C-alpha positions as CSV (number, residue, x, y, z in Angstrom):
1,V,13.1,4.3,-11.4
2,S,13.3,1.0,-12.3
3,V,13.0,-2.6,-10.1
4,S,14.1,-6.0,-11.3
5,H,12.0,-9.2,-11.1
6,A,13.6,-10.0,-7.7
7,N,12.4,-7.2,-6.5
8,V,8.9,-7.3,-6.6
9,T,8.5,-11.7,-6.0
10,R,10.2,-10.7,-3.2
11,L,7.3,-7.7,-2.2
12,L,4.8,-10.7,-2.5
13,R,6.1,-13.0,-0.5
14,V,6.6,-11.6,2.4
15,A,2.8,-9.5,1.7
16,Q,1.5,-13.0,1.8
17,E,2.5,-12.9,5.2
18,H,-0.7,-10.1,6.5
19,Y,-2.8,-10.6,3.5
20,A,-2.0,-14.9,2.8
21,F,-3.4,-14.3,-0.5
22,D,-4.7,-18.0,-2.4
23,E,-6.5,-18.5,-5.7
24,A,-10.4,-17.6,-4.2
25,D,-8.9,-14.2,-4.0
26,V,-10.5,-11.8,-6.9
27,W,-8.4,-8.2,-7.4
28,A,-9.1,-5.3,-8.5
29,L,-6.9,-3.5,-11.5
30,A,-8.0,-0.2,-11.0
31,H,-4.8,1.7,-11.4
32,T,-3.0,2.8,-14.5
33,Y,0.2,0.9,-15.1
34,T,2.5,3.7,-14.9
35,F,1.0,4.0,-10.9
36,D,3.3,0.9,-9.1
37,V,0.3,0.0,-6.9
38,S,-0.6,-1.8,-10.5
39,V,2.2,-4.3,-10.2
40,F,0.4,-5.6,-6.7
41,E,-2.9,-5.5,-8.4
42,M,-1.3,-8.0,-10.9
43,W,0.7,-9.8,-9.8
44,G,-0.8,-10.0,-6.2
45,A,-3.4,-11.7,-8.1
46,L,-2.1,-13.3,-11.0
47,L,1.3,-14.9,-8.9
48,H,-1.4,-16.4,-6.5
49,G,-4.0,-18.6,-9.0
50,G,-6.1,-15.3,-7.8
51,A,-8.6,-13.3,-10.5
52,L,-7.7,-10.0,-11.9
53,V,-10.8,-8.0,-12.7
54,M,-9.3,-4.5,-15.4
55,V,-11.4,-1.7,-14.1
56,P,-12.4,0.3,-17.2
57,R,-10.9,4.2,-17.1
58,A,-14.2,5.4,-16.5
59,V,-15.8,3.2,-14.5
60,A,-12.8,3.7,-12.1
61,R,-13.6,7.3,-12.1
62,I,-17.4,7.5,-11.1
63,P,-18.0,5.8,-7.8
64,E,-21.1,4.3,-7.9
65,D,-20.1,2.5,-11.0
66,F,-16.4,1.5,-9.2
67,L,-18.9,0.6,-6.1
68,E,-21.3,-1.8,-7.8
69,L,-18.2,-2.9,-10.0
70,L,-16.5,-4.6,-6.5
71,I,-20.2,-6.1,-5.7
72,R,-20.9,-7.8,-9.7
73,H,-17.3,-9.3,-9.9
74,E,-17.5,-9.9,-5.9
75,V,-13.5,-8.5,-5.3
76,T,-11.7,-9.5,-2.0
77,M,-8.7,-7.5,-2.2
78,L,-9.0,-3.3,-2.9
79,C,-6.1,-0.9,-3.2
80,Q,-7.0,2.6,-2.9
81,T,-5.8,5.6,-2.6
82,P,-7.2,8.3,0.4
83,S,-8.9,10.5,-2.0
84,A,-10.5,7.7,-3.5
85,F,-11.8,6.0,-0.6
86,R,-13.0,9.2,0.7
87,S,-15.0,9.0,-3.3
88,L,-16.4,5.8,-2.6
89,L,-17.7,6.4,1.0
90,G,-19.7,9.3,-0.1
91,V,-21.6,7.2,-1.8
92,L,-22.9,5.1,0.5
93,T,-25.2,6.1,2.7
94,E,-25.4,5.6,6.4
95,N,-26.5,1.2,6.7
96,D,-26.0,0.8,3.2
97,P,-27.4,-2.5,2.6
98,R,-25.0,-2.6,-0.7
99,V,-21.5,-2.8,1.9
100,R,-23.5,-5.5,3.1
101,R,-22.8,-7.5,-1.0
102,L,-19.6,-6.6,-0.8
103,A,-17.1,-9.5,-0.6
104,L,-14.3,-7.4,0.5
105,R,-11.6,-9.0,2.1
106,A,-8.8,-6.5,2.5
107,I,-8.1,-2.6,1.6
108,V,-4.4,-1.5,1.3
109,F,-4.2,2.3,1.2
110,A,-1.4,3.9,-0.2
111,G,-0.1,6.8,-2.6
112,E,-2.2,9.4,-0.2
113,K,-1.1,10.6,3.9
114,L,-4.1,8.4,5.3
115,E,-5.9,10.3,8.3
116,T,-7.7,8.5,10.4
117,G,-10.2,10.1,10.9
118,E,-11.5,9.8,7.2
119,L,-12.0,5.6,7.6
120,Q,-14.8,6.1,11.1
121,P,-17.9,6.1,8.5
122,W,-16.9,2.8,7.3
123,V,-15.4,1.6,10.1
124,R,-19.1,1.8,11.5
125,Q,-20.9,0.0,9.1
126,V,-18.4,-2.5,8.8
127,G,-16.2,-2.8,11.6
128,L,-12.1,-4.2,12.0
129,G,-12.7,-7.7,12.0
130,R,-14.4,-8.5,8.5
131,V,-12.6,-6.7,5.7
132,A,-8.8,-5.3,7.4
133,L,-7.9,-2.0,6.9
134,T,-4.1,-1.8,6.2
135,N,-1.8,1.4,5.3
136,M,1.1,0.2,3.3
137,Y,3.9,3.5,3.0
138,G,6.3,2.9,0.1
139,P,9.0,6.0,-1.5
140,T,9.6,6.2,-5.5
141,E,12.8,4.5,-4.5
142,T,11.5,1.1,-3.5
143,T,10.2,-2.0,-4.9
144,V,5.7,-0.6,-4.8
145,Y,5.5,-0.8,-0.6
146,T,7.8,-1.0,2.2
147,T,5.9,-0.9,6.1
148,Y,2.4,-2.5,6.2
149,H,0.1,-1.5,9.2
150,R,-3.5,-2.8,9.8
151,Y,-6.1,-0.7,12.1
152,S,-7.3,-1.6,15.2
153,K,-9.5,0.5,17.7
154,R,-6.5,2.1,19.9
155,D,-5.7,4.0,16.4
156,F,-8.8,5.6,16.2
157,A,-8.3,7.2,19.9
158,A,-7.9,11.5,19.9
159,G,-4.2,12.1,19.0
160,A,-3.3,8.5,17.4
161,G,-1.9,10.2,14.6
162,S,-1.5,8.9,11.6
163,P,0.2,5.1,11.5
164,I,2.3,3.7,8.1
165,G,3.1,0.6,10.2
166,R,6.5,-1.2,10.8
167,P,9.3,-2.1,7.2
168,L,8.0,-5.2,5.7
169,A,10.6,-8.6,6.9
170,D,12.8,-8.2,4.8
171,L,14.0,-4.2,5.2
172,S,15.3,-2.2,7.3
173,M,14.5,1.5,8.2
174,H,16.7,4.0,9.7
175,L,15.6,7.7,10.6
176,L,19.0,10.4,9.3
177,D,19.9,13.3,9.4
178,A,21.2,15.5,7.1
179,Y,25.0,14.1,7.8
180,G,23.9,10.6,7.4
181,N,23.7,10.1,11.4
182,L,20.6,8.6,12.9
183,T,18.2,11.0,14.5
184,P,17.1,10.7,18.7
185,L,13.8,9.8,19.5
186,G,11.6,12.7,19.0
187,V,13.8,14.3,16.6
188,P,12.5,15.1,13.0
189,G,15.0,13.0,10.3
190,E,13.8,11.6,6.2
191,I,13.9,7.6,6.2
192,H,15.9,6.2,5.0
193,V,14.9,2.2,3.8
194,A,17.6,-1.0,3.4
195,G,17.3,-3.9,1.8
196,P,16.1,-6.1,-0.7
197,G,13.1,-3.6,-2.5
198,V,15.5,-0.8,-2.7
199,A,14.9,-0.4,-6.9
200,R,17.9,-0.3,-9.4
201,G,17.7,3.2,-10.3
202,Y,16.4,5.6,-12.1
203,L,16.4,5.5,-15.5
204,N,18.7,6.9,-17.5
205,R,19.3,9.6,-14.8
206,P,22.5,8.5,-13.0
207,E,23.0,11.9,-11.4
208,L,19.5,11.4,-10.4
209,T,20.7,7.8,-8.9
210,A,23.6,9.0,-7.3
211,E,21.4,11.7,-5.1
212,R,19.1,9.4,-4.2
213,F,20.2,6.2,-3.5
214,V,23.0,6.5,-1.2
215,P,25.8,4.1,0.6
216,D,24.0,2.0,2.9
217,P,26.3,2.4,6.4
218,F,24.6,0.2,8.7
219,G,24.5,-2.6,5.9
220,P,27.3,-5.3,4.3
221,P,29.2,-3.3,1.9
222,G,28.0,-2.4,-1.9
223,S,24.5,-2.3,-0.3
224,R,22.2,1.2,-0.6
225,L,19.7,3.0,1.4
């Protein structure tokens, strides 16, 4: 999809409320430019005066090497898919001394469903205070992320599920049925996102844009979901 500069700058502005980015941050650019998370990595660093570490593809694919890069460059902000983080956890032993050498202050998960139980090995070693573990969800038709959730102890209770959090401050979300009606509590539906994070549309795919971007019946004239 095509997104505007305004889409991206407002994303980083509202994310700032949760992460307090600054010039002391070191970000790892660990994802290909074709994956929208790279937009958050690049501009999260550059718009706040931080450092951006370009992770070679070969290093990103080898968890041991990637861990060493995170330690060596004192990376503070790390974006990960759950499967990539599983691989990283796989090279850590119980009470691994390398964990204490990490400078991380936040790990941002996205791209796949995050099973809360998979974080247990990390939480046992690090806890939930020093490094924020956050889950951010965003469908293709929006600008990278639309929700935010920071994990706490209650998320690890039995049956807690996989929380995606609440909409970012400048967005709203509606759960609608196939006819565009709001669904009651407990009834399945499809998430629809409204606000300045909605992308322009699919590039040179007007038919798909018309299918996936629909008029917003809850917003001002001309707005879309």
